[in-house]
All heavy atoms as a GROMACS GRO file, in nm:
protein
  606
    1MET      N    1  -2.986  23.908   9.302
    1MET     CA    2  -3.096  23.860   9.222
    1MET      C    3  -3.102  23.707   9.240
    1MET      O    4  -3.000  23.641   9.242
    1MET     CB    5  -3.072  23.897   9.075
    1MET     CG    6  -3.188  23.866   8.985
    1MET     SD    7  -3.160  23.909   8.809
    1MET     CE    8  -3.155  24.085   8.814
    2SER      N    9  -3.222  23.654   9.252
    2SER     CA   10  -3.238  23.510   9.271
    2SER      C   11  -3.216  23.435   9.140
    2SER      O   12  -3.227  23.492   9.031
    2SER     CB   13  -3.378  23.479   9.324
    2SER     OG   14  -3.474  23.500   9.223
    3CYS      N   15  -3.186  23.306   9.152
    3CYS     CA   16  -3.163  23.224   9.032
    3CYS      C   17  -3.286  23.225   8.941
    3CYS      O   18  -3.272  23.234   8.820
    3CYS     CB   19  -3.130  23.080   9.072
    3CYS     SG   20  -2.965  23.060   9.138
    4SER      N   21  -3.405  23.216   9.001
    4SER     CA   22  -3.525  23.214   8.918
    4SER      C   23  -3.544  23.347   8.846
    4SER      O   24  -3.587  23.350   8.730
    4SER     CB   25  -3.649  23.178   9.000
    4SER     OG   26  -3.668  23.270   9.105
    5SER      N   27  -3.511  23.458   8.911
    5SER     CA   28  -3.519  23.590   8.846
    5SER      C   29  -3.418  23.601   8.733
    5SER      O   30  -3.448  23.656   8.627
    5SER     CB   31  -3.493  23.701   8.947
    5SER     OG   32  -3.592  23.702   9.046
    6ILE      N   33  -3.299  23.548   8.757
    6ILE     CA   34  -3.195  23.552   8.654
    6ILE      C   35  -3.237  23.468   8.535
    6ILE      O   36  -3.224  23.510   8.419
    6ILE     CB   37  -3.060  23.502   8.712
    6ILE    CG1   38  -3.012  23.597   8.822
    6ILE    CG2   39  -2.955  23.490   8.602
    6ILE    CD1   40  -2.900  23.542   8.906
    7LYS      N   41  -3.293  23.349   8.562
    7LYS     CA   42  -3.338  23.262   8.453
    7LYS      C   43  -3.450  23.329   8.374
    7LYS      O   44  -3.450  23.326   8.251
    7LYS     CB   45  -3.385  23.128   8.508
    7LYS     CG   46  -3.428  23.033   8.400
    7LYS     CD   47  -3.461  22.896   8.453
    7LYS     CE   48  -3.499  22.808   8.336
    7LYS     NZ   49  -3.478  22.670   8.360
    8HIS      N   50  -3.543  23.392   8.444
    8HIS     CA   51  -3.653  23.461   8.377
    8HIS      C   52  -3.599  23.572   8.287
    8HIS      O   53  -3.641  23.586   8.172
    8HIS     CB   54  -3.750  23.517   8.480
    8HIS     CG   55  -3.860  23.599   8.421
    8HIS    ND1   56  -3.965  23.544   8.351
    8HIS    CD2   57  -3.879  23.733   8.417
    8HIS    CE1   58  -4.044  23.640   8.309
    8HIS    NE2   59  -3.994  23.756   8.348
    9ARG      N   60  -3.505  23.649   8.338
    9ARG     CA   61  -3.446  23.758   8.260
    9ARG      C   62  -3.370  23.704   8.139
    9ARG      O   63  -3.380  23.757   8.029
    9ARG     CB   64  -3.352  23.840   8.349
    9ARG     CG   65  -3.287  23.956   8.279
    9ARG     CD   66  -3.386  24.066   8.250
    9ARG     NE   67  -3.317  24.177   8.185
    9ARG     CZ   68  -3.369  24.248   8.087
    9ARG    NH1   69  -3.491  24.225   8.043
    9ARG    NH2   70  -3.300  24.344   8.032
   10PHE      N   71  -3.296  23.594   8.158
   10PHE     CA   72  -3.222  23.530   8.050
   10PHE      C   73  -3.317  23.486   7.939
   10PHE      O   74  -3.295  23.516   7.820
   10PHE     CB   75  -3.146  23.410   8.108
   10PHE     CG   76  -3.065  23.332   8.007
   10PHE    CD1   77  -2.958  23.389   7.941
   10PHE    CD2   78  -3.094  23.199   7.982
   10PHE    CE1   79  -2.882  23.317   7.851
   10PHE    CE2   80  -3.020  23.126   7.891
   10PHE     CZ   81  -2.913  23.184   7.825
   11GLU      N   82  -3.426  23.418   7.976
   11GLU     CA   83  -3.524  23.372   7.877
   11GLU      C   84  -3.593  23.489   7.809
   11GLU      O   85  -3.619  23.485   7.689
   11GLU     CB   86  -3.627  23.279   7.944
   11GLU     CG   87  -3.568  23.150   7.997
   11GLU     CD   88  -3.503  23.063   7.891
   11GLU    OE1   89  -3.549  23.064   7.774
   11GLU    OE2   90  -3.404  22.995   7.924
   12GLN      N   91  -3.621  23.593   7.886
   12GLN     CA   92  -3.685  23.712   7.831
   12GLN      C   93  -3.596  23.778   7.725
   12GLN      O   94  -3.642  23.813   7.616
   12GLN     CB   95  -3.715  23.810   7.944
   12GLN     CG   96  -3.786  23.936   7.902
   12GLN     CD   97  -3.806  24.031   8.020
   12GLN    OE1   98  -3.717  24.044   8.105
   12GLN    NE2   99  -3.922  24.094   8.025
   13LEU      N  100  -3.469  23.793   7.756
   13LEU     CA  101  -3.376  23.854   7.662
   13LEU      C  102  -3.359  23.769   7.537
   13LEU      O  103  -3.355  23.822   7.425
   13LEU     CB  104  -3.240  23.879   7.729
   13LEU     CG  105  -3.237  23.989   7.834
   13LEU    CD1  106  -3.107  23.984   7.913
   13LEU    CD2  107  -3.258  24.125   7.769
   14LYS      N  108  -3.348  23.637   7.554
   14LYS     CA  109  -3.337  23.548   7.438
   14LYS      C  110  -3.460  23.559   7.350
   14LYS      O  111  -3.449  23.561   7.227
   14LYS     CB  112  -3.320  23.402   7.483
   14LYS     CG  113  -3.181  23.371   7.531
   14LYS     CD  114  -3.152  23.224   7.558
   14LYS     CE  115  -3.266  23.129   7.566
   14LYS     NZ  116  -3.228  22.992   7.602
   15GLY      N  117  -3.577  23.570   7.411
   15GLY     CA  118  -3.702  23.582   7.337
   15GLY      C  119  -3.716  23.713   7.262
   15GLY      O  120  -3.791  23.723   7.165
   16GLN      N  121  -3.643  23.813   7.306
   16GLN     CA  122  -3.648  23.944   7.242
   16GLN      C  123  -3.546  23.956   7.129
   16GLN      O  124  -3.524  24.064   7.076
   16GLN     CB  125  -3.623  24.054   7.345
   16GLN     CG  126  -3.733  24.068   7.446
   16GLN     CD  127  -3.698  24.167   7.556
   16GLN    OE1  128  -3.586  24.215   7.569
   16GLN    NE2  129  -3.797  24.198   7.639
   17GLY      N  130  -3.483  23.846   7.096
   17GLY     CA  131  -3.394  23.847   6.981
   17GLY      C  132  -3.247  23.833   7.014
   17GLY      O  133  -3.164  23.829   6.924
   18GLY      N  134  -3.212  23.827   7.139
   18GLY     CA  135  -3.072  23.805   7.171
   18GLY      C  136  -3.026  23.882   7.292
   18GLY      O  137  -3.098  23.966   7.345
   19ILE      N  138  -2.906  23.850   7.333
   19ILE     CA  139  -2.847  23.909   7.452
   19ILE      C  140  -2.716  23.975   7.411
   19ILE      O  141  -2.633  23.911   7.347
   19ILE     CB  142  -2.820  23.801   7.558
   19ILE    CG1  143  -2.949  23.728   7.594
   19ILE    CG2  144  -2.755  23.860   7.682
   19ILE    CD1  145  -2.928  23.606   7.682
   20ASN      N  146  -2.700  24.101   7.448
   20ASN     CA  147  -2.573  24.166   7.415
   20ASN      C  148  -2.468  24.131   7.521
   20ASN      O  149  -2.498  24.070   7.624
   20ASN     CB  150  -2.589  24.317   7.397
   20ASN     CG  151  -2.623  24.390   7.525
   20ASN    OD1  152  -2.572  24.360   7.632
   20ASN    ND2  153  -2.712  24.489   7.514
   21PHE      N  154  -2.345  24.168   7.495
   21PHE     CA  155  -2.234  24.130   7.583
   21PHE      C  156  -2.253  24.183   7.725
   21PHE      O  157  -2.231  24.111   7.822
   21PHE     CB  158  -2.102  24.180   7.525
   21PHE     CG  159  -1.984  24.146   7.611
   21PHE    CD1  160  -1.931  24.018   7.611
   21PHE    CD2  161  -1.929  24.242   7.694
   21PHE    CE1  162  -1.824  23.986   7.693
   21PHE    CE2  163  -1.822  24.210   7.775
   21PHE     CZ  164  -1.769  24.082   7.774
   22ILE      N  165  -2.294  24.307   7.738
   22ILE     CA  166  -2.311  24.368   7.870
   22ILE      C  167  -2.418  24.294   7.950
   22ILE      O  168  -2.400  24.266   8.068
   22ILE     CB  169  -2.347  24.518   7.857
   22ILE    CG1  170  -2.235  24.595   7.787
   22ILE    CG2  171  -2.381  24.579   7.992
   22ILE    CD1  172  -2.102  24.595   7.862
   23GLU      N  173  -2.530  24.261   7.884
   23GLU     CA  174  -2.636  24.186   7.951
   23GLU      C  175  -2.589  24.048   7.992
   23GLU      O  176  -2.615  24.002   8.104
   23GLU     CB  177  -2.759  24.174   7.861
   23GLU     CG  178  -2.829  24.306   7.836
   23GLU     CD  179  -2.927  24.302   7.720
   23GLU    OE1  180  -2.910  24.218   7.629
   23GLU    OE2  181  -3.020  24.383   7.720
   24ALA      N  182  -2.517  23.980   7.904
   24ALA     CA  183  -2.467  23.846   7.933
   24ALA      C  184  -2.367  23.850   8.049
   24ALA      O  185  -2.371  23.764   8.138
   24ALA     CB  186  -2.402  23.785   7.809
   25ALA      N  187  -2.280  23.949   8.049
   25ALA     CA  188  -2.181  23.962   8.157
   25ALA      C  189  -2.250  23.988   8.290
   25ALA      O  190  -2.212  23.930   8.393
   25ALA     CB  191  -2.082  24.073   8.125
   26GLY      N  192  -2.352  24.071   8.289
   26GLY     CA  193  -2.427  24.099   8.412
   26GLY      C  194  -2.499  23.976   8.463
   26GLY      O  195  -2.496  23.946   8.584
   27LEU      N  196  -2.564  23.904   8.373
   27LEU     CA  197  -2.632  23.780   8.412
   27LEU      C  198  -2.533  23.678   8.466
   27LEU      O  199  -2.559  23.611   8.566
   27LEU     CB  200  -2.707  23.720   8.293
   27LEU     CG  201  -2.832  23.794   8.247
   27LEU    CD1  202  -2.884  23.734   8.116
   27LEU    CD2  203  -2.940  23.788   8.353
   28PHE      N  204  -2.418  23.667   8.401
   28PHE     CA  205  -2.314  23.574   8.444
   28PHE      C  206  -2.268  23.606   8.586
   28PHE      O  207  -2.262  23.518   8.672
   28PHE     CB  208  -2.196  23.578   8.347
   28PHE     CG  209  -2.086  23.482   8.381
   28PHE    CD1  210  -2.089  23.353   8.330
   28PHE    CD2  211  -1.982  23.519   8.463
   28PHE    CE1  212  -1.989  23.262   8.361
   28PHE    CE2  213  -1.881  23.429   8.494
   28PHE     CZ  214  -1.885  23.300   8.444
   29ASP      N  215  -2.238  23.732   8.612
   29ASP     CA  216  -2.192  23.773   8.745
   29ASP      C  217  -2.300  23.749   8.851
   29ASP      O  218  -2.270  23.698   8.960
   29ASP     CB  219  -2.151  23.920   8.746
   29ASP     CG  220  -2.022  23.946   8.670
   29ASP    OD1  221  -1.946  23.850   8.644
   29ASP    OD2  222  -1.998  24.063   8.635
   30ASP      N  223  -2.424  23.786   8.819
   30ASP     CA  224  -2.534  23.766   8.913
   30ASP      C  225  -2.554  23.617   8.942
   30ASP      O  226  -2.573  23.577   9.057
   30ASP     CB  227  -2.665  23.824   8.859
   30ASP     CG  228  -2.667  23.976   8.858
   30ASP    OD1  229  -2.580  24.038   8.922
   30ASP    OD2  230  -2.757  24.032   8.792
   31LEU      N  231  -2.550  23.537   8.838
   31LEU     CA  232  -2.572  23.394   8.852
   31LEU      C  233  -2.459  23.329   8.932
   31LEU      O  234  -2.484  23.247   9.020
   31LEU     CB  235  -2.585  23.330   8.714
   31LEU     CG  236  -2.622  23.182   8.711
   31LEU    CD1  237  -2.752  23.156   8.785
   31LEU    CD2  238  -2.632  23.134   8.567
   32LYS      N  239  -2.336  23.367   8.902
   32LYS     CA  240  -2.221  23.312   8.975
   32LYS      C  241  -2.233  23.344   9.123
   32LYS      O  242  -2.210  23.259   9.209
   32LYS     CB  243  -2.092  23.368   8.915
   32LYS     CG  244  -1.966  23.313   8.975
   32LYS     CD  245  -1.936  23.175   8.919
   32LYS     CE  246  -1.800  23.127   8.964
   32LYS     NZ  247  -1.806  23.031   9.072
   33GLY      N  248  -2.270  23.467   9.154
   33GLY     CA  249  -2.288  23.507   9.294
   33GLY      C  250  -2.399  23.431   9.362
   33GLY      O  251  -2.387  23.389   9.478
   34SER      N  252  -2.508  23.410   9.290
   34SER     CA  253  -2.621  23.336   9.345
   34SER      C  254  -2.584  23.190   9.373
   34SER      O  255  -2.618  23.135   9.478
   34SER     CB  256  -2.740  23.344   9.249
   34SER     OG  257  -2.852  23.278   9.303
   35ILE      N  258  -2.515  23.128   9.280
   35ILE     CA  259  -2.472  22.989   9.298
   35ILE      C  260  -2.376  22.978   9.417
   35ILE      O  261  -2.389  22.887   9.499
   35ILE     CB  262  -2.407  22.934   9.169
   35ILE    CG1  263  -2.512  22.918   9.059
   35ILE    CG2  264  -2.337  22.801   9.196
   35ILE    CD1  265  -2.455  22.888   8.922
   36ASP      N  266  -2.282  23.071   9.426
   36ASP     CA  267  -2.188  23.069   9.539
   36ASP      C  268  -2.262  23.084   9.672
   36ASP      O  269  -2.230  23.014   9.770
   36ASP     CB  270  -2.084  23.180   9.525
   36ASP     CG  271  -1.985  23.154   9.412
   36ASP    OD1  272  -1.976  23.038   9.364
   36ASP    OD2  273  -1.916  23.250   9.370
   37ALA      N  274  -2.362  23.171   9.678
   37ALA     CA  275  -2.441  23.188   9.800
   37ALA      C  276  -2.518  23.060   9.833
   37ALA      O  277  -2.526  23.020   9.950
   37ALA     CB  278  -2.537  23.306   9.785
   38HIS      N  279  -2.574  22.997   9.731
   38HIS     CA  280  -2.647  22.871   9.753
   38HIS      C  281  -2.554  22.762   9.805
   38HIS      O  282  -2.593  22.683   9.891
   38HIS     CB  283  -2.712  22.823   9.623
   38HIS     CG  284  -2.838  22.895   9.586
   38HIS    ND1  285  -2.924  22.950   9.675
   38HIS    CD2  286  -2.892  22.919   9.464
   38HIS    CE1  287  -3.026  23.006   9.612
   38HIS    NE2  288  -3.009  22.989   9.483
   39LYS      N  289  -2.432  22.758   9.756
   39LYS     CA  290  -2.337  22.657   9.802
   39LYS      C  291  -2.302  22.677   9.949
   39LYS      O  292  -2.290  22.580  10.024
   39LYS     CB  293  -2.212  22.658   9.715
   39LYS     CG  294  -2.236  22.597   9.578
   39LYS     CD  295  -2.110  22.599   9.493
   39LYS     CE  296  -2.134  22.535   9.357
   39LYS     NZ  297  -2.015  22.540   9.272
   40LEU      N  298  -2.287  22.803   9.990
   40LEU     CA  299  -2.262  22.831  10.132
   40LEU      C  300  -2.381  22.790  10.218
   40LEU      O  301  -2.366  22.730  10.324
   40LEU     CB  302  -2.231  22.979  10.153
   40LEU     CG  303  -2.096  23.028  10.103
   40LEU    CD1  304  -2.086  23.180  10.116
   40LEU    CD2  305  -1.983  22.961  10.180
   41GLU      N  306  -2.500  22.823  10.169
   41GLU     CA  307  -2.622  22.785  10.240
   41GLU      C  308  -2.634  22.633  10.249
   41GLU      O  309  -2.674  22.579  10.352
   41GLU     CB  310  -2.744  22.845  10.169
   41GLU     CG  311  -2.874  22.822  10.241
   41GLU     CD  312  -2.994  22.881  10.169
   41GLU    OE1  313  -2.977  22.951  10.067
   41GLU    OE2  314  -3.106  22.856  10.215
   42LEU      N  315  -2.597  22.564  10.143
   42LEU     CA  316  -2.604  22.418  10.140
   42LEU      C  317  -2.512  22.359  10.247
   42LEU      O  318  -2.550  22.264  10.317
   42LEU     CB  319  -2.566  22.365  10.002
   42LEU     CG  320  -2.566  22.214   9.984
   42LEU    CD1  321  -2.705  22.157  10.008
   42LEU    CD2  322  -2.517  22.178   9.844
   43GLN      N  323  -2.394  22.415  10.263
   43GLN     CA  324  -2.301  22.367  10.366
   43GLN      C  325  -2.364  22.378  10.505
   43GLN      O  326  -2.351  22.287  10.587
   43GLN     CB  327  -2.170  22.445  10.362
   43GLN     CG  328  -2.084  22.414  10.243
   43GLN     CD  329  -1.959  22.502  10.236
   43GLN    OE1  330  -1.949  22.603  10.305
   43GLN    NE2  331  -1.865  22.461  10.153
   44GLU      N  332  -2.434  22.487  10.530
   44GLU     CA  333  -2.500  22.505  10.659
   44GLU      C  334  -2.616  22.406  10.676
   44GLU      O  335  -2.634  22.350  10.782
   44GLU     CB  336  -2.550  22.650  10.674
   44GLU     CG  337  -2.439  22.752  10.686
   44GLU     CD  338  -2.349  22.726  10.807
   44GLU    OE1  339  -2.402  22.702  10.917
   44GLU    OE2  340  -2.226  22.730  10.790
   45LEU      N  341  -2.692  22.386  10.570
   45LEU     CA  342  -2.805  22.294  10.577
   45LEU      C  343  -2.759  22.150  10.599
   45LEU      O  344  -2.827  22.073  10.667
   45LEU     CB  345  -2.888  22.301  10.448
   45LEU     CG  346  -2.984  22.417  10.435
   45LEU    CD1  347  -3.052  22.414  10.298
   45LEU    CD2  348  -3.088  22.414  10.545
   46GLN      N  349  -2.646  22.115  10.544
   46GLN     CA  350  -2.596  21.979  10.561
   46GLN      C  351  -2.564  21.950  10.706
   46GLN      O  352  -2.571  21.836  10.750
   46GLN     CB  353  -2.475  21.954  10.470
   46GLN     CG  354  -2.516  21.943  10.325
   46GLN     CD  355  -2.400  21.940  10.227
   46GLN    OE1  356  -2.293  21.993  10.254
   46GLN    NE2  357  -2.422  21.877  10.113
   47LYS      N  358  -2.535  22.052  10.784
   47LYS     CA  359  -2.510  22.036  10.927
   47LYS      C  360  -2.639  22.005  11.002
   47LYS      O  361  -2.637  21.937  11.103
   47LYS     CB  362  -2.445  22.161  10.985
   47LYS     CG  363  -2.305  22.187  10.932
   47LYS     CD  364  -2.251  22.318  10.985
   47LYS     CE  365  -2.119  22.354  10.921
   47LYS     NZ  366  -2.072  22.488  10.962
   48THR      N  367  -2.751  22.056  10.950
   48THR     CA  368  -2.880  22.036  11.017
   48THR      C  369  -2.948  21.907  10.973
   48THR      O  370  -3.033  21.856  11.043
   48THR     CB  371  -2.978  22.152  10.990
   48THR    OG1  372  -3.016  22.152  10.852
   48THR    CG2  373  -2.915  22.287  11.026
   49GLY      N  374  -2.913  21.859  10.854
   49GLY     CA  375  -2.971  21.735  10.804
   49GLY      C  376  -3.112  21.750  10.747
   49GLY      O  377  -3.182  21.651  10.730
   50ASP      N  378  -3.154  21.871  10.716
   50ASP     CA  379  -3.287  21.896  10.659
   50ASP      C  380  -3.287  21.854  10.512
   50ASP      O  381  -3.262  21.934  10.423
   50ASP     CB  382  -3.323  22.043  10.674
   50ASP     CG  383  -3.465  22.076  10.631
   50ASP    OD1  384  -3.528  21.994  10.560
   50ASP    OD2  385  -3.512  22.186  10.667
   51GLN      N  386  -3.316  21.727  10.486
   51GLN     CA  387  -3.301  21.670  10.353
   51GLN      C  388  -3.390  21.736  10.248
   51GLN      O  389  -3.349  21.752  10.134
   51GLN     CB  390  -3.325  21.519  10.356
   51GLN     CG  391  -3.269  21.446  10.236
   51GLN     CD  392  -3.118  21.468  10.218
   51GLN    OE1  393  -3.041  21.459  10.313
   51GLN    NE2  394  -3.075  21.501  10.098
   52ASN      N  395  -3.511  21.776  10.286
   52ASN     CA  396  -3.601  21.842  10.188
   52ASN      C  397  -3.541  21.973  10.139
   52ASN      O  398  -3.539  22.000  10.019
   52ASN     CB  399  -3.739  21.867  10.249
   52ASN     CG  400  -3.819  21.741  10.262
   52ASN    OD1  401  -3.799  21.645  10.189
   52ASN    ND2  402  -3.910  21.740  10.358
   53ARG      N  403  -3.493  22.054  10.230
   53ARG     CA  404  -3.432  22.182  10.192
   53ARG      C  405  -3.301  22.160  10.118
   53ARG      O  406  -3.268  22.233  10.025
   53ARG     CB  407  -3.413  22.271  10.313
   53ARG     CG  408  -3.547  22.322  10.367
   53ARG     CD  409  -3.532  22.416  10.482
   53ARG     NE  410  -3.461  22.537  10.443
   53ARG     CZ  411  -3.403  22.619  10.530
   53ARG    NH1  412  -3.405  22.594  10.657
   53ARG    NH2  413  -3.341  22.728  10.487
   54ILE      N  414  -3.226  22.057  10.160
   54ILE     CA  415  -3.100  22.025  10.093
   54ILE      C  416  -3.126  21.988   9.947
   54ILE      O  417  -3.062  22.039   9.856
   54ILE     CB  418  -3.024  21.912  10.166
   54ILE    CG1  419  -2.969  21.963  10.299
   54ILE    CG2  420  -2.915  21.854  10.080
   54ILE    CD1  421  -2.915  21.855  10.390
   55ASN      N  422  -3.225  21.901   9.925
   55ASN     CA  423  -3.258  21.859   9.788
   55ASN      C  424  -3.305  21.977   9.704
   55ASN      O  425  -3.266  21.990   9.587
   55ASN     CB  426  -3.366  21.750   9.790
   55ASN     CG  427  -3.315  21.619   9.846
   55ASN    OD1  428  -3.196  21.594   9.851
   55ASN    ND2  429  -3.408  21.537   9.890
   56HIS      N  430  -3.387  22.062   9.762
   56HIS     CA  431  -3.439  22.179   9.690
   56HIS      C  432  -3.324  22.273   9.651
   56HIS      O  433  -3.317  22.320   9.537
   56HIS     CB  434  -3.540  22.252   9.779
   56HIS     CG  435  -3.602  22.372   9.715
   56HIS    ND1  436  -3.698  22.363   9.617
   56HIS    CD2  437  -3.580  22.504   9.734
   56HIS    CE1  438  -3.733  22.484   9.578
   56HIS    NE2  439  -3.663  22.572   9.648
   57LEU      N  440  -3.233  22.296   9.743
   57LEU     CA  441  -3.121  22.385   9.717
   57LEU      C  442  -3.026  22.324   9.614
   57LEU      O  443  -2.974  22.394   9.527
   57LEU     CB  444  -3.047  22.415   9.847
   57LEU     CG  445  -2.951  22.533   9.846
   57LEU    CD1  446  -3.019  22.660   9.796
   57LEU    CD2  447  -2.895  22.555   9.985
   58GLN      N  448  -3.004  22.193   9.622
   58GLN     CA  449  -2.918  22.127   9.524
   58GLN      C  450  -2.977  22.140   9.383
   58GLN      O  451  -2.904  22.158   9.287
   58GLN     CB  452  -2.898  21.980   9.560
   58GLN     CG  453  -2.802  21.961   9.674
   58GLN     CD  454  -2.789  21.816   9.718
   58GLN    OE1  455  -2.884  21.739   9.714
   58GLN    NE2  456  -2.669  21.780   9.761
   59GLN      N  457  -3.110  22.135   9.372
   59GLN     CA  458  -3.173  22.152   9.242
   59GLN      C  459  -3.151  22.294   9.189
   59GLN      O  460  -3.124  22.313   9.070
   59GLN     CB  461  -3.323  22.120   9.250
   59GLN     CG  462  -3.392  22.123   9.115
   59GLN     CD  463  -3.333  22.022   9.017
   59GLN    OE1  464  -3.317  21.906   9.050
   59GLN    NE2  465  -3.297  22.067   8.898
   60HIS      N  466  -3.160  22.393   9.278
   60HIS     CA  467  -3.131  22.532   9.237
   60HIS      C  468  -2.987  22.544   9.187
   60HIS      O  469  -2.962  22.610   9.087
   60HIS     CB  470  -3.151  22.628   9.355
   60HIS     CG  471  -3.290  22.677   9.372
   60HIS    ND1  472  -3.347  22.771   9.290
   60HIS    CD2  473  -3.384  22.644   9.462
   60HIS    CE1  474  -3.470  22.794   9.329
   60HIS    NE2  475  -3.496  22.718   9.433
   61ILE      N  476  -2.895  22.482   9.259
   61ILE     CA  477  -2.755  22.487   9.220
   61ILE      C  478  -2.735  22.420   9.084
   61ILE      O  479  -2.667  22.474   8.996
   61ILE     CB  480  -2.665  22.422   9.327
   61ILE    CG1  481  -2.666  22.508   9.454
   61ILE    CG2  482  -2.522  22.403   9.276
   61ILE    CD1  483  -2.605  22.440   9.576
   62ASN      N  484  -2.798  22.305   9.063
   62ASN     CA  485  -2.787  22.235   8.934
   62ASN      C  486  -2.844  22.319   8.821
   62ASN      O  487  -2.784  22.331   8.714
   62ASN     CB  488  -2.856  22.100   8.940
   62ASN     CG  489  -2.785  22.000   9.028
   62ASN    OD1  490  -2.668  22.016   9.059
   62ASN    ND2  491  -2.857  21.899   9.072
   63ASP      N  492  -2.962  22.377   8.842
   63ASP     CA  493  -3.025  22.462   8.740
   63ASP      C  494  -2.938  22.583   8.708
   63ASP      O  495  -2.918  22.618   8.591
   63ASP     CB  496  -3.163  22.509   8.786
   63ASP     CG  497  -3.266  22.398   8.793
   63ASP    OD1  498  -3.241  22.287   8.740
   63ASP    OD2  499  -3.372  22.421   8.856
   64GLY      N  500  -2.885  22.645   8.812
   64GLY     CA  501  -2.799  22.761   8.792
   64GLY      C  502  -2.670  22.726   8.719
   64GLY      O  503  -2.624  22.800   8.632
   65THR      N  504  -2.615  22.610   8.752
   65THR     CA  505  -2.492  22.565   8.687
   65THR      C  506  -2.516  22.538   8.539
   65THR      O  507  -2.431  22.570   8.455
   65THR     CB  508  -2.438  22.440   8.758
   65THR    OG1  509  -2.413  22.473   8.895
   65THR    CG2  510  -2.309  22.390   8.696
   66GLN      N  511  -2.633  22.483   8.505
   66GLN     CA  512  -2.667  22.460   8.364
   66GLN      C  513  -2.678  22.591   8.289
   66GLN      O  514  -2.630  22.605   8.177
   66GLN     CB  515  -2.796  22.381   8.353
   66GLN     CG  516  -2.782  22.235   8.387
   66GLN     CD  517  -2.916  22.162   8.379
   66GLN    OE1  518  -3.023  22.220   8.391
   66GLN    NE2  519  -2.908  22.031   8.358
   67MET      N  520  -2.743  22.690   8.350
   67MET     CA  521  -2.757  22.819   8.284
   67MET      C  522  -2.621  22.886   8.272
   67MET      O  523  -2.591  22.949   8.169
   67MET     CB  524  -2.854  22.910   8.359
   67MET     CG  525  -2.888  23.033   8.279
   67MET     SD  526  -3.013  23.146   8.346
   67MET     CE  527  -3.034  23.101   8.512
   68LEU      N  528  -2.537  22.872   8.373
   68LEU     CA  529  -2.402  22.928   8.368
   68LEU      C  530  -2.326  22.866   8.251
   68LEU      O  531  -2.256  22.936   8.178
   68LEU     CB  532  -2.330  22.901   8.500
   68LEU     CG  533  -2.208  22.982   8.531
   68LEU    CD1  534  -2.241  23.131   8.539
   68LEU    CD2  535  -2.147  22.935   8.662
   69SER      N  536  -2.343  22.737   8.230
   69SER     CA  537  -2.280  22.669   8.118
   69SER      C  538  -2.329  22.724   7.984
   69SER      O  539  -2.250  22.744   7.892
   69SER     CB  540  -2.307  22.519   8.127
   69SER     OG  541  -2.250  22.451   8.019
   70GLN      N  542  -2.459  22.752   7.975
   70GLN     CA  543  -2.514  22.812   7.854
   70GLN      C  544  -2.451  22.948   7.828
   70GLN      O  545  -2.415  22.981   7.714
   70GLN     CB  546  -2.665  22.827   7.863
   70GLN     CG  547  -2.742  22.700   7.849
   70GLN     CD  548  -2.893  22.726   7.858
   70GLN    OE1  549  -2.938  22.825   7.913
   70GLN    NE2  550  -2.969  22.633   7.804
   71LEU      N  551  -2.440  23.028   7.932
   71LEU     CA  552  -2.380  23.162   7.917
   71LEU      C  553  -2.234  23.150   7.875
   71LEU      O  554  -2.186  23.226   7.790
   71LEU     CB  555  -2.392  23.241   8.046
   71LEU     CG  556  -2.529  23.298   8.078
   71LEU    CD1  557  -2.534  23.350   8.221
   71LEU    CD2  558  -2.567  23.408   7.980
   72LYS      N  559  -2.161  23.055   7.933
   72LYS     CA  560  -2.020  23.037   7.897
   72LYS      C  561  -2.002  22.995   7.753
   72LYS      O  562  -1.900  23.026   7.692
   72LYS     CB  563  -1.956  22.932   7.988
   72LYS     CG  564  -1.929  22.980   8.128
   72LYS     CD  565  -1.868  22.868   8.211
   72LYS     CE  566  -1.839  22.910   8.352
   72LYS     NZ  567  -1.780  22.800   8.432
   73SER      N  568  -2.098  22.924   7.698
   73SER     CA  569  -2.084  22.873   7.562
   73SER      C  570  -2.135  22.969   7.455
   73SER      O  571  -2.124  22.941   7.337
   73SER     CB  572  -2.154  22.737   7.548
   73SER     OG  573  -2.294  22.753   7.558
   74MET      N  574  -2.189  23.084   7.497
   74MET     CA  575  -2.241  23.181   7.400
   74MET      C  576  -2.126  23.242   7.321
   74MET      O  577  -2.016  23.257   7.371
   74MET     CB  578  -2.318  23.291   7.472
   74MET     CG  579  -2.448  23.243   7.535
   74MET     SD  580  -2.529  23.374   7.631
   74MET     CE  581  -2.586  23.478   7.498
   75THR      N  582  -2.156  23.275   7.198
   75THR     CA  583  -2.058  23.342   7.113
   75THR      C  584  -2.113  23.476   7.066
   75THR      O  585  -2.234  23.495   7.058
   75THR     CB  586  -2.024  23.257   6.989
   75THR    OG1  587  -2.144  23.232   6.915
   75THR    CG2  588  -1.961  23.125   7.029
   76LEU      N  589  -2.025  23.568   7.039
   76LEU     CA  590  -2.064  23.700   6.988
   76LEU      C  591  -2.066  23.696   6.837
   76LEU      O  592  -1.983  23.633   6.773
   76LEU     CB  593  -1.964  23.805   7.034
   76LEU     CG  594  -1.956  23.828   7.184
   76LEU    CD1  595  -1.842  23.925   7.214
   76LEU    CD2  596  -2.086  23.882   7.239
   77HIS      N  597  -2.161  23.765   6.781
   77HIS     CA  598  -2.173  23.774   6.634
   77HIS      C  599  -2.163  23.916   6.588
   77HIS      O  600  -2.198  24.006   6.650
   77HIS     CB  601  -2.307  23.717   6.585
   77HIS     CG  602  -2.321  23.572   6.617
   77HIS    ND1  603  -2.282  23.474   6.531
   77HIS    CD2  604  -2.372  23.510   6.725
   77HIS    CE1  605  -2.308  23.356   6.585
   77HIS    NE2  606  -2.364  23.376   6.704
   0.00000   0.00000   0.00000
């Protein structure tokens, strides 16, 4: 699942009143995998020097890392 799809799903679930543990764990795993894939892609792009794509990918990584931080800080009630 792409970072933007994960973010959309995260916002959708929050808007519906909350996220249960299973949903949060799934989003966390998907997001972690997506960020890891982006980091590998970034390493390859840095070899080519395509600065536009590098900047775009770095923004995806930053956005994903922020959402990952939000998921890590969630508490169960």
